[in-house]
N, CA and C atoms of all chains as a GROMACS GRO file, in nm:
protein
  609
    1MET      N    1   7.905  10.014  15.207
    1MET     CA    2   8.021  10.103  15.223
    1MET      C    3   8.089  10.130  15.090
    2GLU      N    4   8.086  10.034  14.997
    2GLU     CA    5   8.143  10.060  14.864
    2GLU      C    6   8.066  10.168  14.790
    3HIS      N    7   7.932  10.174  14.818
    3HIS     CA    8   7.852  10.279  14.753
    3HIS      C    9   7.896  10.417  14.800
    4PHE      N   10   7.924  10.428  14.930
    4PHE     CA   11   7.970  10.558  14.982
    4PHE      C   12   8.102  10.598  14.920
    5PHE      N   13   8.194  10.502  14.906
    5PHE     CA   14   8.322  10.536  14.843
    5PHE      C   15   8.303  10.574  14.698
    6LEU      N   16   8.207  10.506  14.630
    6LEU     CA   17   8.181  10.539  14.489
    6LEU      C   18   8.128  10.682  14.474
    7TYR      N   19   8.032  10.719  14.561
    7TYR     CA   20   7.976  10.854  14.548
    7TYR      C   21   8.077  10.961  14.586
    8SER      N   22   8.159  10.932  14.689
    8SER     CA   23   8.260  11.032  14.725
    8SER      C   24   8.367  11.043  14.616
    9ALA      N   25   8.394  10.932  14.544
    9ALA     CA   26   8.489  10.941  14.433
    9ALA      C   27   8.431  11.024  14.319
   10ILE      N   28   8.299  11.012  14.296
   10ILE     CA   29   8.236  11.094  14.191
   10ILE      C   30   8.242  11.242  14.228
   11ALA      N   31   8.213  11.274  14.357
   11ALA     CA   32   8.220  11.414  14.401
   11ALA      C   33   8.362  11.467  14.390
   12LEU      N   34   8.460  11.380  14.421
   12LEU     CA   35   8.600  11.422  14.413
   12LEU      C   36   8.643  11.447  14.269
   13THR      N   37   8.586  11.370  14.175
   13THR     CA   38   8.618  11.393  14.034
   13THR      C   39   8.569  11.530  13.989
   14ILE      N   40   8.447  11.568  14.036
   14ILE     CA   41   8.396  11.701  14.001
   14ILE      C   42   8.484  11.810  14.063
   15ILE      N   43   8.529  11.788  14.190
   15ILE     CA   44   8.614  11.887  14.256
   15ILE      C   45   8.748  11.898  14.184
   16ILE      N   46   8.801  11.786  14.133
   16ILE     CA   47   8.928  11.790  14.061
   16ILE      C   48   8.914  11.869  13.932
   17ALA      N   49   8.797  11.864  13.869
   17ALA     CA   50   8.779  11.933  13.741
   17ALA      C   51   8.773  12.084  13.757
   18VAL      N   52   8.748  12.136  13.879
   18VAL     CA   53   8.731  12.280  13.897
   18VAL      C   54   8.861  12.359  13.871
   19PRO      N   55   8.982  12.321  13.922
   19PRO     CA   56   9.100  12.404  13.895
   19PRO      C   57   9.148  12.403  13.750
   20MET      N   58   9.089  12.320  13.663
   20MET     CA   59   9.124  12.326  13.521
   20MET      C   60   9.095  12.463  13.461
   21VAL      N   61   8.998  12.535  13.520
   21VAL     CA   62   8.970  12.673  13.476
   21VAL      C   63   9.095  12.758  13.490
   22ARG      N   64   9.162  12.743  13.608
   22ARG     CA   65   9.282  12.822  13.633
   22ARG      C   66   9.397  12.775  13.544
   23VAL      N   67   9.402  12.646  13.514
   23VAL     CA   68   9.508  12.598  13.424
   23VAL      C   69   9.490  12.660  13.285
   24VAL      N   70   9.366  12.673  13.239
   24VAL     CA   71   9.344  12.724  13.103
   24VAL      C   72   9.367  12.874  13.096
   25LYS      N   73   9.310  12.952  13.191
   25LYS     CA   74   9.313  13.097  13.175
   25LYS      C   75   9.408  13.170  13.268
   26GLY      N   76   9.496  13.096  13.341
   26GLY     CA   77   9.583  13.161  13.438
   26GLY      C   78   9.668  13.270  13.377
   27PRO      N   79   9.683  13.385  13.444
   27PRO     CA   80   9.759  13.495  13.382
   27PRO      C   81   9.908  13.463  13.368
   28THR      N   82   9.966  13.402  13.471
   28THR     CA   83  10.109  13.371  13.463
   28THR      C   84  10.128  13.221  13.460
   29VAL      N   85  10.253  13.180  13.436
   29VAL     CA   86  10.283  13.037  13.430
   29VAL      C   87  10.276  12.975  13.569
   30PHE      N   88  10.295  13.058  13.676
   30PHE     CA   89  10.291  13.004  13.812
   30PHE      C   90  10.151  12.962  13.851
   31ASP      N   91  10.049  13.038  13.804
   31ASP     CA   92   9.911  12.998  13.831
   31ASP      C   93   9.879  12.863  13.769
   32ARG      N   94   9.928  12.845  13.646
   32ARG     CA   95   9.902  12.716  13.579
   32ARG      C   96   9.967  12.601  13.653
   33ILE      N   97  10.094  12.621  13.696
   33ILE     CA   98  10.164  12.512  13.767
   33ILE      C   99  10.100  12.486  13.902
   34LEU      N  100  10.053  12.592  13.970
   34LEU     CA  101   9.988  12.576  14.101
   34LEU      C  102   9.860  12.494  14.087
   35ALA      N  103   9.780  12.525  13.984
   35ALA     CA  104   9.655  12.451  13.967
   35ALA      C  105   9.682  12.306  13.926
   36ALA      N  106   9.786  12.284  13.842
   36ALA     CA  107   9.820  12.147  13.803
   36ALA      C  108   9.870  12.067  13.923
   37ASN      N  109   9.944  12.134  14.014
   37ASN     CA  110   9.991  12.069  14.135
   37ASN      C  111   9.875  12.032  14.227
   38ALA      N  112   9.773  12.121  14.235
   38ALA     CA  113   9.655  12.091  14.316
   38ALA      C  114   9.580  11.971  14.259
   39ILE      N  115   9.570  11.964  14.125
   39ILE     CA  116   9.504  11.848  14.062
   39ILE      C  117   9.581  11.720  14.094
   40ALA      N  118   9.715  11.727  14.089
   40ALA     CA  119   9.795  11.606  14.114
   40ALA      C  120   9.781  11.558  14.257
   41THR      N  121   9.774  11.652  14.354
   41THR     CA  122   9.762  11.607  14.493
   41THR      C  123   9.624  11.552  14.523
   42LYS      N  124   9.520  11.603  14.456
   42LYS     CA  125   9.388  11.547  14.480
   42LYS      C  126   9.370  11.412  14.413
   43THR      N  127   9.445  11.388  14.305
   43THR     CA  128   9.437  11.258  14.237
   43THR      C  129   9.488  11.144  14.326
   44ILE      N  130   9.580  11.177  14.419
   44ILE     CA  131   9.628  11.077  14.516
   44ILE      C  132   9.511  11.017  14.593
   45VAL      N  133   9.422  11.104  14.644
   45VAL     CA  134   9.306  11.058  14.720
   45VAL      C  135   9.211  10.978  14.630
   46LEU      N  136   9.197  11.023  14.504
   46LEU     CA  137   9.107  10.954  14.412
   46LEU      C  138   9.155  10.811  14.386
   47ILE      N  139   9.288  10.791  14.376
   47ILE     CA  140   9.340  10.655  14.354
   47ILE      C  141   9.315  10.568  14.476
   48CYS      N  142   9.328  10.626  14.598
   48CYS     CA  143   9.299  10.550  14.721
   48CYS      C  144   9.153  10.506  14.723
   49LEU      N  145   9.061  10.598  14.689
   49LEU     CA  146   8.919  10.563  14.689
   49LEU      C  147   8.888  10.458  14.583
   50THR      N  148   8.957  10.465  14.468
   50THR     CA  149   8.939  10.364  14.364
   50THR      C  150   8.982  10.226  14.413
   51GLY      N  151   9.090  10.224  14.493
   51GLY     CA  152   9.132  10.096  14.551
   51GLY      C  153   9.026  10.037  14.643
   52TYR      N  154   8.957  10.124  14.721
   52TYR     CA  155   8.852  10.070  14.807
   52TYR      C  156   8.729  10.028  14.728
   53ILE      N  157   8.701  10.096  14.613
   53ILE     CA  158   8.586  10.055  14.532
   53ILE      C  159   8.608   9.916  14.474
   54PHE      N  160   8.732   9.890  14.426
   54PHE     CA  161   8.760   9.760  14.367
   54PHE      C  162   8.794   9.655  14.471
   55GLY      N  163   8.812   9.697  14.600
   55GLY     CA  164   8.847   9.600  14.702
   55GLY      C  165   8.990   9.550  14.698
   56ARG      N  166   9.079   9.626  14.629
   56ARG     CA  167   9.220   9.585  14.618
   56ARG      C  168   9.311   9.697  14.667
   57ILE      N  169   9.292   9.740  14.793
   57ILE     CA  170   9.368   9.855  14.842
   57ILE      C  171   9.516   9.820  14.855
   58ASP      N  172   9.549   9.691  14.876
   58ASP     CA  173   9.690   9.653  14.892
   58ASP      C  174   9.768   9.671  14.763
   59MET      N  175   9.699   9.667  14.647
   59MET     CA  176   9.769   9.690  14.521
   59MET      C  177   9.772   9.839  14.487
   60PHE      N  178   9.659   9.910  14.511
   60PHE     CA  179   9.651  10.049  14.468
   60PHE      C  180   9.735  10.142  14.556
   61ILE      N  181   9.768  10.097  14.678
   61ILE     CA  182   9.840  10.186  14.768
   61ILE      C  183   9.984  10.210  14.720
   62ASP      N  184  10.042  10.107  14.651
   62ASP     CA  185  10.177  10.125  14.598
   62ASP      C  186  10.177  10.222  14.481
   63ILE      N  187  10.071  10.213  14.397
   63ILE     CA  188  10.057  10.308  14.286
   63ILE      C  189  10.046  10.450  14.342
   64THR      N  190   9.972  10.464  14.454
   64THR     CA  191   9.954  10.595  14.515
   64THR      C  192  10.086  10.653  14.565
   65LEU      N  193  10.168  10.568  14.629
   65LEU     CA  194  10.297  10.616  14.679
   65LEU      C  195  10.386  10.664  14.565
   66ALA      N  196  10.392  10.584  14.456
   66ALA     CA  197  10.476  10.623  14.342
   66ALA      C  198  10.425  10.752  14.279
   67TYR      N  199  10.292  10.765  14.271
   67TYR     CA  200  10.234  10.886  14.209
   67TYR      C  201  10.262  11.010  14.294
   68ALA      N  202  10.257  10.994  14.428
   68ALA     CA  203  10.283  11.108  14.516
   68ALA      C  204  10.426  11.157  14.499
   69VAL      N  205  10.521  11.062  14.496
   69VAL     CA  206  10.662  11.101  14.482
   69VAL      C  207  10.686  11.169  14.349
   70LEU      N  208  10.627  11.113  14.241
   70LEU     CA  209  10.651  11.171  14.108
   70LEU      C  210  10.590  11.310  14.095
   71GLY      N  211  10.468  11.331  14.150
   71GLY     CA  212  10.406  11.462  14.139
   71GLY      C  213  10.482  11.568  14.216
   72PHE      N  214  10.530  11.531  14.338
   72PHE     CA  215  10.608  11.625  14.419
   72PHE      C  216  10.738  11.664  14.349
   73LEU      N  217  10.808  11.564  14.293
   73LEU     CA  218  10.935  11.594  14.226
   73LEU      C  219  10.912  11.680  14.103
   74GLY      N  220  10.804  11.654  14.029
   74GLY     CA  221  10.777  11.733  13.910
   74GLY      C  222  10.754  11.879  13.942
   75SER      N  223  10.670  11.907  14.042
   75SER     CA  224  10.641  12.048  14.074
   75SER      C  225  10.764  12.117  14.131
   76LEU      N  226  10.844  12.044  14.212
   76LEU     CA  227  10.963  12.107  14.271
   76LEU      C  228  11.067  12.138  14.164
   77VAL      N  229  11.084  12.047  14.066
   77VAL     CA  230  11.184  12.070  13.961
   77VAL      C  231  11.143  12.186  13.871
   78ILE      N  232  11.013  12.196  13.841
   78ILE     CA  233  10.966  12.308  13.757
   78ILE      C  234  10.986  12.440  13.830
   79ALA      N  235  10.960  12.443  13.963
   79ALA     CA  236  10.978  12.566  14.039
   79ALA      C  237  11.125  12.606  14.043
   80LYS      N  238  11.215  12.508  14.062
   80LYS     CA  239  11.358  12.541  14.064
   80LYS      C  240  11.404  12.590  13.927
   81TYR      N  241  11.346  12.533  13.820
   81TYR     CA  242  11.386  12.576  13.686
   81TYR      C  243  11.340  12.718  13.658
   82LEU      N  244  11.220  12.752  13.703
   82LEU     CA  245  11.168  12.886  13.673
   82LEU      C  246  11.241  12.994  13.751
   83SER      N  247  11.304  12.960  13.865
   83SER     CA  248  11.378  13.061  13.940
   83SER      C  249  11.528  13.048  13.918
   84SER      N  250  11.570  12.976  13.814
   84SER     CA  251  11.713  12.951  13.798
   84SER      C  252  11.782  13.068  13.729
   85HIS      N  253  11.914  13.064  13.727
   85HIS     CA  254  11.991  13.173  13.666
   85HIS      C  255  11.977  13.174  13.516
   86ARG      N  256  11.956  13.055  13.457
   86ARG     CA  257  11.947  13.048  13.312
   86ARG      C  258  11.825  13.125  13.261
   87MET      N  259  11.710  13.111  13.334
   87MET     CA  260  11.591  13.184  13.292
   87MET      C  261  11.611  13.335  13.308
   88ARG      N  262  11.684  13.374  13.417
   88ARG     CA  263  11.705  13.516  13.440
   88ARG      C  264  11.793  13.576  13.330
   89ARG      N  265  11.898  13.500  13.291
   89ARG     CA  266  11.987  13.549  13.185
   89ARG      C  267  11.913  13.560  13.052
   90GLN      N  268  11.826  13.463  13.026
   90GLN     CA  269  11.749  13.465  12.902
   90GLN      C  270  11.656  13.586  12.898
   91ARG      N  271  11.600  13.619  13.016
   91ARG     CA  272  11.508  13.733  13.021
   91ARG      C  273  11.583  13.865  12.999
   92GLN      N  274  11.705  13.874  13.057
   92GLN     CA  275  11.784  13.993  13.035
   92GLN      C  276  11.824  14.009  12.889
   93ARG      N  277  11.850  13.894  12.821
   93ARG     CA  278  11.884  13.899  12.680
   93ARG      C  279  11.764  13.946  12.597
   94GLU      N  280  11.644  13.904  12.638
   94GLU     CA  281  11.526  13.948  12.566
   94GLU      C  282  11.501  14.096  12.585
   95GLN      N  283  11.534  14.148  12.707
   95GLN     CA  284  11.508  14.289  12.731
   95GLN      C  285  11.608  14.378  12.659
   96SER      N  286  11.733  14.332  12.645
   96SER     CA  287  11.835  14.416  12.583
   96SER      C  288  11.830  14.411  12.431
   97MET      N  289   8.059   9.952  16.414
   97MET     CA  290   7.961  10.049  16.366
   97MET      C  291   8.011  10.192  16.386
   98ILE      N  292   8.065  10.219  16.507
   98ILE     CA  293   8.112  10.356  16.533
   98ILE      C  294   8.234  10.387  16.447
   99GLN      N  295   8.308  10.280  16.411
   99GLN     CA  296   8.422  10.294  16.320
   99GLN      C  297   8.376  10.347  16.184
  100ILE      N  298   8.266  10.289  16.130
  100ILE     CA  299   8.216  10.331  15.999
  100ILE      C  300   8.163  10.474  16.005
  101VAL      N  301   8.095  10.508  16.117
  101VAL     CA  302   8.041  10.644  16.131
  101VAL      C  303   8.153  10.747  16.130
  102PHE      N  304   8.262  10.720  16.207
  102PHE     CA  305   8.373  10.815  16.209
  102PHE      C  306   8.444  10.822  16.074
  103SER      N  307   8.452  10.708  16.004
  103SER     CA  308   8.515  10.707  15.871
  103SER      C  309   8.438  10.795  15.774
  104ILE      N  310   8.303  10.780  15.772
  104ILE     CA  311   8.220  10.861  15.682
  104ILE      C  312   8.232  11.009  15.716
  105LEU      N  313   8.235  11.040  15.848
  105LEU     CA  314   8.246  11.180  15.891
  105LEU      C  315   8.377  11.242  15.844
  106PHE      N  316   8.488  11.168  15.859
  106PHE     CA  317   8.617  11.223  15.820
  106PHE      C  318   8.626  11.241  15.668
  107VAL      N  319   8.574  11.143  15.592
  107VAL     CA  320   8.583  11.153  15.446
  107VAL      C  321   8.501  11.272  15.395
  108VAL      N  322   8.380  11.290  15.451
  108VAL     CA  323   8.295  11.402  15.406
  108VAL      C  324   8.359  11.536  15.443
  109LEU      N  325   8.418  11.544  15.564
  109LEU     CA  326   8.484  11.668  15.606
  109LEU      C  327   8.603  11.701  15.515
  110GLY      N  328   8.680  11.599  15.480
  110GLY     CA  329   8.793  11.622  15.391
  110GLY      C  330   8.750  11.665  15.253
  111ILE      N  331   8.640  11.608  15.202
  111ILE     CA  332   8.593  11.647  15.068
  111ILE      C  333   8.544  11.791  15.070
  112VAL      N  334   8.481  11.834  15.182
  112VAL     CA  335   8.439  11.974  15.193
  112VAL      C  336   8.560  12.067  15.192
  113PHE      N  337   8.668  12.028  15.265
  113PHE     CA  338   8.788  12.113  15.265
  113PHE      C  339   8.850  12.121  15.125
  114MET      N  340   8.851  12.007  15.052
  114MET     CA  341   8.910  12.010  14.918
  114MET      C  342   8.825  12.093  14.822
  115LEU      N  343   8.691  12.093  14.842
  115LEU     CA  344   8.605  12.180  14.760
  115LEU      C  345   8.637  12.326  14.784
  116MET      N  346   8.662  12.363  14.914
  116MET     CA  347   8.700  12.501  14.944
  116MET      C  348   8.832  12.537  14.877
  117GLY      N  349   8.927  12.444  14.876
  117GLY     CA  350   9.055  12.472  14.811
  117GLY      C  351   9.041  12.493  14.662
  118SER      N  352   8.957  12.412  14.597
  118SER     CA  353   8.938  12.427  14.453
  118SER      C  354   8.871  12.560  14.420
  119LEU      N  355   8.769  12.596  14.497
  119LEU     CA  356   8.701  12.724  14.471
  119LEU      C  357   8.796  12.840  14.497
  120GLY      N  358   8.884  12.827  14.599
  120GLY     CA  359   8.980  12.932  14.626
  120GLY      C  360   9.079  12.949  14.513
  121ILE      N  361   9.124  12.838  14.453
  121ILE     CA  362   9.216  12.849  14.340
  121ILE      C  363   9.150  12.922  14.224
  122VAL      N  364   9.021  12.899  14.203
  122VAL     CA  365   8.956  12.964  14.089
  122VAL      C  366   8.921  13.109  14.122
  123ARG      N  367   8.875  13.138  14.246
  123ARG     CA  368   8.811  13.266  14.272
  123ARG      C  369   8.902  13.375  14.328
  124LEU      N  370   9.011  13.338  14.396
  124LEU     CA  371   9.090  13.442  14.463
  124LEU      C  372   9.165  13.529  14.362
  125PRO      N  373   9.196  13.656  14.396
  125PRO     CA  374   9.239  13.752  14.293
  125PRO      C  375   9.388  13.750  14.260
  126ASP      N  376   9.471  13.688  14.345
  126ASP     CA  377   9.615  13.709  14.335
  126ASP      C  378   9.686  13.575  14.333
  127PHE      N  379   9.809  13.571  14.281
  127PHE     CA  380   9.880  13.443  14.280
  127PHE      C  381   9.914  13.396  14.421
  128TYR      N  382   9.953  13.487  14.509
  128TYR     CA  383   9.996  13.444  14.643
  128TYR      C  384   9.879  13.398  14.728
  129SER      N  385   9.764  13.466  14.713
  129SER     CA  386   9.646  13.418  14.786
  129SER      C  387   9.597  13.286  14.729
  130ARG      N  388   9.615  13.267  14.597
  130ARG     CA  389   9.579  13.138  14.538
  130ARG      C  390   9.668  13.026  14.590
  131SER      N  391   9.797  13.056  14.608
  131SER     CA  392   9.887  12.953  14.661
  131SER      C  393   9.854  12.922  14.807
  132HIS      N  394   9.808  13.024  14.879
  132HIS     CA  395   9.759  13.004  15.016
  132HIS      C  396   9.643  12.903  15.018
  133ALA      N  397   9.545  12.922  14.928
  133ALA     CA  398   9.431  12.831  14.923
  133ALA      C  399   9.475  12.692  14.883
  134ALA      N  400   9.566  12.683  14.785
  134ALA     CA  401   9.606  12.551  14.734
  134ALA      C  402   9.684  12.474  14.838
  135SER      N  403   9.769  12.543  14.914
  135SER     CA  404   9.856  12.472  15.007
  135SER      C  405   9.779  12.421  15.129
  136LYS      N  406   9.716  12.512  15.204
  136LYS     CA  407   9.667  12.474  15.336
  136LYS      C  408   9.543  12.387  15.329
  137SER      N  409   9.441  12.434  15.256
  137SER     CA  410   9.314  12.361  15.260
  137SER      C  411   9.325  12.226  15.190
  138ASP      N  412   9.406  12.219  15.083
  138ASP     CA  413   9.422  12.089  15.016
  138ASP      C  414   9.492  11.989  15.106
  139THR      N  415   9.597  12.036  15.177
  139THR     CA  416   9.669  11.944  15.266
  139THR      C  417   9.578  11.892  15.377
  140LEU      N  418   9.498  11.982  15.434
  140LEU     CA  419   9.409  11.940  15.544
  140LEU      C  420   9.302  11.845  15.492
  141GLY      N  421   9.250  11.870  15.370
  141GLY     CA  422   9.148  11.781  15.314
  141GLY      C  423   9.202  11.642  15.286
  142ILE      N  424   9.324  11.634  15.232
  142ILE     CA  425   9.383  11.503  15.205
  142ILE      C  426   9.410  11.429  15.335
  143LEU      N  427   9.457  11.503  15.437
  143LEU     CA  428   9.481  11.440  15.567
  143LEU      C  429   9.352  11.383  15.626
  144PHE      N  430   9.241  11.458  15.613
  144PHE     CA  431   9.115  11.409  15.668
  144PHE      C  432   9.066  11.286  15.593
  145VAL      N  433   9.070  11.289  15.456
  145VAL     CA  434   9.016  11.175  15.380
  145VAL      C  435   9.097  11.049  15.406
  146ILE      N  436   9.232  11.060  15.403
  146ILE     CA  437   9.311  10.939  15.422
  146ILE      C  438   9.305  10.895  15.568
  147GLY      N  439   9.286  10.989  15.662
  147GLY     CA  440   9.263  10.949  15.801
  147GLY      C  441   9.135  10.870  15.817
  148GLY      N  442   9.030  10.912  15.744
  148GLY     CA  443   8.906  10.834  15.746
  148GLY      C  444   8.923  10.696  15.688
  149LEU      N  445   9.004  10.685  15.582
  149LEU     CA  446   9.030  10.552  15.524
  149LEU      C  447   9.109  10.466  15.623
  150ILE      N  448   9.201  10.527  15.700
  150ILE     CA  449   9.277  10.450  15.800
  150ILE      C  450   9.182  10.398  15.909
  151ILE      N  451   9.086  10.483  15.952
  151ILE     CA  452   8.989  10.439  16.053
  151ILE      C  453   8.904  10.324  15.999
  152TYR      N  454   8.868  10.330  15.870
  152TYR     CA  455   8.789  10.222  15.811
  152TYR      C  456   8.870  10.094  15.799
  153GLU      N  457   9.002  10.107  15.774
  153GLU     CA  458   9.086   9.990  15.748
  153GLU      C  459   9.119   9.914  15.876
  154GLY      N  460   9.146   9.985  15.987
  154GLY     CA  461   9.191   9.916  16.107
  154GLY      C  462   9.342   9.899  16.108
  155PHE      N  463   9.392   9.805  16.189
  155PHE     CA  464   9.536   9.786  16.200
  155PHE      C  465   9.582   9.679  16.102
  156THR      N  466   9.618   9.720  15.981
  156THR     CA  467   9.676   9.627  15.885
  156THR      C  468   9.800   9.690  15.823
  157GLN      N  469   9.860   9.618  15.728
  157GLN     CA  470   9.978   9.671  15.658
  157GLN      C  471   9.939   9.788  15.568
  158SER      N  472   9.819   9.780  15.507
  158SER     CA  473   9.775   9.888  15.419
  158SER      C  474   9.754  10.018  15.495
  159SER      N  475   9.705  10.009  15.621
  159SER     CA  476   9.685  10.132  15.697
  159SER      C  477   9.819  10.194  15.735
  160LEU      N  478   9.924  10.111  15.753
  160LEU     CA  479  10.058  10.166  15.779
  160LEU      C  480  10.108  10.242  15.658
  161LYS      N  481  10.082  10.185  15.538
  161LYS     CA  482  10.125  10.256  15.416
  161LYS      C  483  10.045  10.385  15.397
  162LEU      N  484   9.915  10.382  15.432
  162LEU     CA  485   9.835  10.505  15.426
  162LEU      C  486   9.889  10.610  15.521
  163LEU      N  487   9.939  10.566  15.638
  163LEU     CA  488  10.001  10.660  15.733
  163LEU      C  489  10.127  10.721  15.675
  164PHE      N  490  10.205  10.641  15.600
  164PHE     CA  491  10.323  10.695  15.534
  164PHE      C  492  10.284  10.799  15.428
  165ILE      N  493  10.172  10.773  15.359
  165ILE     CA  494  10.126  10.870  15.258
  165ILE      C  495  10.086  11.000  15.326
  166ILE      N  496  10.020  10.991  15.443
  166ILE     CA  497   9.984  11.113  15.516
  166ILE      C  498  10.108  11.192  15.555
  167LEU      N  499  10.212  11.122  15.607
  167LEU     CA  500  10.334  11.192  15.647
  167LEU      C  501  10.400  11.257  15.527
  168PHE      N  502  10.405  11.183  15.414
  168PHE     CA  503  10.472  11.237  15.295
  168PHE      C  504  10.399  11.359  15.241
  169ILE      N  505  10.264  11.355  15.240
  169ILE     CA  506  10.190  11.469  15.184
  169ILE      C  507  10.199  11.589  15.278
  170ALA      N  508  10.194  11.565  15.409
  170ALA     CA  509  10.205  11.676  15.504
  170ALA      C  510  10.341  11.743  15.495
  171LEU      N  511  10.444  11.668  15.449
  171LEU     CA  512  10.572  11.734  15.427
  171LEU      C  513  10.582  11.797  15.289
  172SER      N  514  10.535  11.725  15.185
  172SER     CA  515  10.570  11.762  15.049
  172SER      C  516  10.483  11.873  14.991
  173ASN      N  517  10.354  11.877  15.026
  173ASN     CA  518  10.264  11.973  14.962
  173ASN      C  519  10.296  12.118  15.000
  174PRO      N  520  10.322  12.152  15.129
  174PRO     CA  521  10.365  12.288  15.158
  174PRO      C  522  10.503  12.322  15.102
  175ILE      N  523  10.592  12.221  15.093
  175ILE     CA  524  10.725  12.250  15.037
  175ILE      C  525  10.714  12.288  14.889
  176GLY      N  526  10.631  12.214  14.813
  176GLY     CA  527  10.615  12.245  14.672
  176GLY      C  528  10.553  12.381  14.649
  177THR      N  529  10.451  12.416  14.730
  177THR     CA  530  10.387  12.546  14.713
  177THR      C  531  10.481  12.659  14.753
  178HIS      N  532  10.561  12.635  14.859
  178HIS     CA  533  10.658  12.736  14.900
  178HIS      C  534  10.763  12.759  14.793
  179ALA      N  535  10.808  12.652  14.728
  179ALA     CA  536  10.907  12.667  14.621
  179ALA      C  537  10.849  12.746  14.505
  180LEU      N  538  10.722  12.719  14.472
  180LEU     CA  539  10.658  12.794  14.363
  180LEU      C  540  10.644  12.942  14.398
  181ALA      N  541  10.604  12.972  14.524
  181ALA     CA  542  10.586  13.112  14.563
  181ALA      C  543  10.720  13.185  14.565
  182ARG      N  544  10.827  13.116  14.607
  182ARG     CA  545  10.958  13.180  14.607
  182ARG      C  546  11.008  13.206  14.466
  183ALA      N  547  10.979  13.111  14.374
  183ALA     CA  548  11.017  13.133  14.235
  183ALA      C  549  10.942  13.252  14.176
  184ALA      N  550  10.812  13.267  14.211
  184ALA     CA  551  10.734  13.380  14.160
  184ALA      C  552  10.787  13.511  14.217
  185LEU      N  553  10.828  13.509  14.346
  185LEU     CA  554  10.880  13.632  14.407
  185LEU      C  555  11.013  13.672  14.344
  186ARG      N  556  11.097  13.574  14.313
  186ARG     CA  557  11.224  13.604  14.248
  186ARG      C  558  11.206  13.652  14.106
  187LYS      N  559  11.102  13.602  14.039
  187LYS     CA  560  11.079  13.645  13.902
  187LYS      C  561  11.018  13.784  13.897
  188GLY      N  562  10.964  13.834  14.011
  188GLY     CA  563  10.920  13.972  14.015
  188GLY      C  564  10.771  13.991  14.007
  189ILE      N  565  10.692  13.890  14.042
  189ILE     CA  566  10.547  13.909  14.045
  189ILE      C  567  10.511  13.978  14.176
  190LYS      N  568  10.445  14.093  14.166
  190LYS     CA  569  10.410  14.169  14.286
  190LYS      C  570  10.283  14.113  14.349
  191PRO      N  571  10.273  14.118  14.483
  191PRO     CA  572  10.143  14.088  14.546
  191PRO      C  573  10.041  14.196  14.513
  192LEU      N  574   9.914  14.164  14.535
  192LEU     CA  575   9.807  14.255  14.490
  192LEU      C  576   9.806  14.385  14.569
  193LEU      N  577   9.829  14.376  14.702
  193LEU     CA  578   9.826  14.495  14.787
  193LEU      C  579   9.967  14.546  14.815
  194PHE      N  580  10.053  14.537  14.715
  194PHE     CA  581  10.192  14.579  14.732
  194PHE      C  582  10.201  14.730  14.715
  195ASN      N  583  10.256  14.802  14.818
  195ASN     CA  584  10.283  14.945  14.798
  195ASN      C  585  10.429  14.972  14.827
  196ARG      N  586  10.483  15.070  14.760
  196ARG     CA  587  10.626  15.093  14.761
  196ARG      C  588  10.676  15.147  14.895
  197SER      N  589  10.589  15.223  14.968
  197SER     CA  590  10.636  15.289  15.089
  197SER      C  591  10.668  15.188  15.199
  198SER      N  592  10.586  15.083  15.211
  198SER     CA  593  10.613  14.984  15.315
  198SER      C  594  10.742  14.909  15.286
  199LYS      N  595  10.774  14.890  15.156
  199LYS     CA  596  10.899  14.823  15.122
  199LYS      C  597  11.018  14.911  15.160
  200GLU      N  598  11.008  15.042  15.137
  200GLU     CA  599  11.117  15.131  15.175
  200GLU      C  600  11.134  15.139  15.326
  201ASP      N  601  11.022  15.130  15.400
  201ASP     CA  602  11.032  15.130  15.545
  201ASP      C  603  11.105  15.007  15.595
  202SER      N  604  11.075  14.891  15.533
  202SER     CA  605  11.139  14.769  15.582
  202SER      C  606  11.287  14.768  15.547
  203GLN      N  607  11.325  14.836  15.438
  203GLN     CA  608  11.467  14.841  15.408
  203GLN      C  609  11.529  14.957  15.485
   0.00000   0.00000   0.00000
């Protein structure tokens, strides 16, 4: 069963590497943040599978919880900042 | 034995859903359709994989924490994508099939 978790973790690593294309060449900043958010949410599953590979799921599960909370807060704060009044005022100053 | 079979089935199904989400983020033409792919299919894939791990684990303290992770992700991942899409709409990014006449009709 550890072999199955190892192979699925390898497949998941390849799947995580795919949205890096969108992070590099995304037309707007929202595409980049969306792809980075997708990478962060898939990394949660990768840490869980790593815990089963090493046989220490009771330790890795706490790391997973902390990582999930931090990734969610990061993406939410960046989204609130990009739609804030300060960015809008700065854009109007650039246009005038 | 049947526990292991269901665990493998759920993990493989979740990995297939996450592969679809990744390909959708790369291949779809628009920001809003990309956020659609990132939100729904990724959430369902993570739910399937961690559900398979819960079936493999049985009734322990770790499976309770995995259940908390499932609840947190099912709440947080659509909220984050919705906040990003609303920020993009406020900043003025148009959808791909946006036409002016339908907007005037709705107003």
